[in-house]
C-alpha positions in Angstrom: 0.0 0.0 0.0 2.9 2.3 0.8 4.5 1.5 -2.5 1.4 2.5 -4.4 1.2 5.9 -2.7 4.8 6.5 -3.5 4.3 5.7 -7.1 1.2 8.0 -7.2 3.2 10.9 -5.8 5.9 10.4 -8.4 3.3 10.3 -11.2 1.8 13.6 -9.9 5.2 15.3 -9.7 6.4 14.4 -13.2 3.7 16.6 -15.0 4.5 19.5 -12.7 8.2 19.1 -13.3 7.6 19.1 -17.1 5.5 22.2 -16.9 8.1 24.0 -14.7 10.9 23.0 -17.1 8.9 24.3 -20.1 8.2 27.5 -18.3 11.9 28.1 -17.5 12.8 27.5 -21.1 10.2 30.0 -22.3 11.5 32.5 -19.7 15.1 32.0 -20.9 14.0 32.5 -24.5 12.2 35.7 -23.7 15.2 36.9 -21.7 17.5 36.2 -24.8 15.1 38.2 -27.0 15.1 41.0 -24.5 18.9 41.1 -24.3 19.1 41.1 -28.1 16.7 44.1 -28.4 18.7 45.9 -25.7 21.9 45.4 -27.5 20.4 46.5 -30.8 19.1 49.7 -29.1 22.5 50.3 -27.5 24.2 49.9 -30.9 22.0 52.4 -32.4 22.6 54.8 -29.6 26.4 54.4 -29.9 26.5 54.7 -33.7 26.5 58.3 -34.6 23.9 59.5 -37.1 24.2 62.6 -39.3 21.8 65.4 -39.9 21.6 66.2 -43.6 19.9 69.5 -44.7 18.5 69.2 -48.2 18.5 72.0 -50.7 14.7 72.4 -50.4 15.1 73.1 -46.7 14.2 69.7 -45.5 16.3 67.9 -42.8 16.8 64.2 -42.6 18.9 61.9 -40.4 21.0 59.3 -42.1 23.1 56.4 -41.0 26.9 56.6 -41.5 28.5 54.9 -44.4 32.1 53.7 -44.8 34.3 56.6 -46.0 35.1 54.8 -49.2 31.5 54.5 -50.4 30.0 57.0 -52.9 26.6 57.2 -54.6 26.9 56.6 -58.4 25.3 60.0 -59.2 27.9 61.7 -56.9 30.7 60.1 -58.9 29.1 61.0 -62.3 28.5 64.6 -61.2 32.0 65.0 -59.8 33.6 63.8 -63.1 31.3 65.8 -65.4 31.6 69.1 -63.4 35.3 68.7 -62.9 36.1 68.2 -66.5 33.7 71.0 -67.5 35.4 73.3 -65.2 38.8 72.3 -66.4 38.0 72.6 -70.1 35.9 75.7 -70.2 38.0 78.8 -70.9 37.5 82.5 -71.7 39.4 85.8 -71.6 38.2 86.3 -68.0 38.8 82.6 -67.2 42.1 81.7 -68.9 43.2 78.1 -69.1 46.2 78.4 -66.8 44.1 80.0 -64.0 41.4 77.4 -64.4 44.0 74.6 -64.4 45.6 75.8 -61.2 42.2 75.6 -59.5 40.6 72.5 -61.0 43.8 70.4 -60.9 43.3 70.1 -57.2 40.8 67.3 -58.0 43.6 65.3 -59.7 46.1 63.0 -58.1 49.7 64.2 -58.4 50.8 61.3 -60.7 48.6 62.4 -63.6 48.8 66.2 -63.5 51.7 66.5 -65.8 50.3 63.9 -68.2 46.9 65.7 -68.5 48.5 69.2 -68.7 50.4 68.0 -71.8 47.2 66.7 -73.3 45.3 70.0 -72.6 48.0 72.0 -74.3 47.4 69.9 -77.4 43.8 71.0 -77.4 45.0 74.6 -77.5 48.3 76.1 -78.5 50.8 75.7 -75.7 52.1 79.2 -76.2 48.5 80.5 -75.6 47.8 78.4 -72.5 48.8 81.2 -70.1 46.4 83.7 -71.8 43.6 83.6 -74.3 42.8 85.8 -77.3 40.3 88.5 -76.9 36.8 87.3 -77.8 37.8 83.6 -77.7 35.9 81.1 -75.7 36.2 77.3 -75.2 33.4 75.3 -73.8 33.3 71.5 -73.0 30.0 70.0 -74.0 29.3 66.6 -72.4 27.4 64.1 -74.5 27.2 61.3 -72.0 28.7 59.9 -68.8 28.4 56.2 -68.1 27.3 54.6 -64.9 30.4 54.1 -62.6 31.9 50.6 -62.7 33.6 49.7 -59.4 37.1 48.4 -60.0 38.4 48.3 -56.4 37.2 49.2 -53.0 36.6 53.0 -53.2 37.6 53.2 -56.8 35.5 53.4 -60.0 35.8 53.9 -63.8 33.5 56.0 -65.9 33.4 56.7 -69.6 33.1 60.3 -70.6 32.0 61.3 -74.2 32.4 65.0 -74.8 33.7 67.6 -77.2 35.3 71.0 -76.7 33.8 73.8 -78.8 36.0 76.9 -79.6 34.6 80.2 -80.7 36.2 83.5 -81.7 34.9 86.9 -82.8 35.6 85.8 -86.4 34.1 82.3 -86.1 30.7 82.1 -84.5 30.1 78.6 -85.7 33.1 77.3 -83.8 35.4 74.3 -84.1 35.0 71.0 -82.2 37.6 68.7 -80.6 36.5 65.4 -79.3 37.3 64.5 -75.7 36.3 60.8 -75.2 38.0 59.3 -72.1 38.0 56.6 -69.5 38.2 58.4 -66.2 39.3 56.6 -63.0 38.1 58.0 -59.7 38.7 57.1 -56.1 37.6 58.2 -52.7 39.9 60.2 -50.4 39.7 60.9 -46.7 40.0 64.7 -47.0 39.3 67.2 -49.7 42.4 68.8 -51.3 40.6 71.9 -52.4 41.2 75.2 -50.6 39.9 78.7 -50.9 42.1 81.8 -51.3 41.2 85.0 -49.4 39.4 86.5 -52.4 37.9 83.4 -54.2 36.6 83.7 -57.7 33.6 81.8 -59.0 35.7 78.9 -60.2 37.5 78.7 -56.9 34.1 78.3 -55.2 33.0 75.7 -57.8 36.2 73.7 -57.2 35.8 73.9 -53.5 32.2 72.7 -53.7 33.3 69.7 -55.9 36.0 68.8 -53.5 33.4 68.3 -50.8 32.6 65.0 -52.5 36.1 63.8 -51.3 36.9 62.2 -54.6 39.9 62.5 -56.9 40.7 61.6 -60.5 43.8 59.3 -60.5 43.9 58.3 -64.2 42.6 59.4 -67.6 42.9 57.1 -70.6 41.8 57.1 -74.2 38.3 55.6 -74.6 39.7 52.7 -76.6 42.5 51.9 -74.2 42.0 48.4 -72.9 44.7 48.6 -70.3 43.4 51.6 -68.4 44.0 50.9 -64.7 
């Protein structure tokens, strides 16, 4: 009789033990979820976010991106506006002055190479000054979407032509400028402003805020551009 009572007690305890064990497992699972949500919230608090003010006056908060990442349109705009600034000349905006400003967006290893090419577009003897009434304008036909070739480095294809006008030739001449342009991200902008900046100084400084630089320029048919 005593044995039967003992067995009944064990039978009654087993369901209670199973329920208690299940309850503890559920509690542990909920605790893990709670800790996970707390860690996620702490991560968001410790990760700095940036306030961006848009041109239309709106303000948005954005998550930080690695310093080597750039939006494709930022790259295309940087290339197009840099080359337009570099190859648009006039009597008040002579080539040498424009070069001294816009070449800040180039890496040091290609400055001499590109300067020699620019003097081929225009007489080298006239690169310091420009004839009265003469104007040179770079007209961009298209810029390809950037192709990433390394971390923080991209290649774009630029199709453009430089038009030249004089007081005696209103129709103008055209020189093609079709290039592969290699761009990479940099940690800091190399552009600076003088005490009395001109419009092209301000334009170059604004372009430099993208923290990009052109580190190579090749002919559009060059298969070894790197």
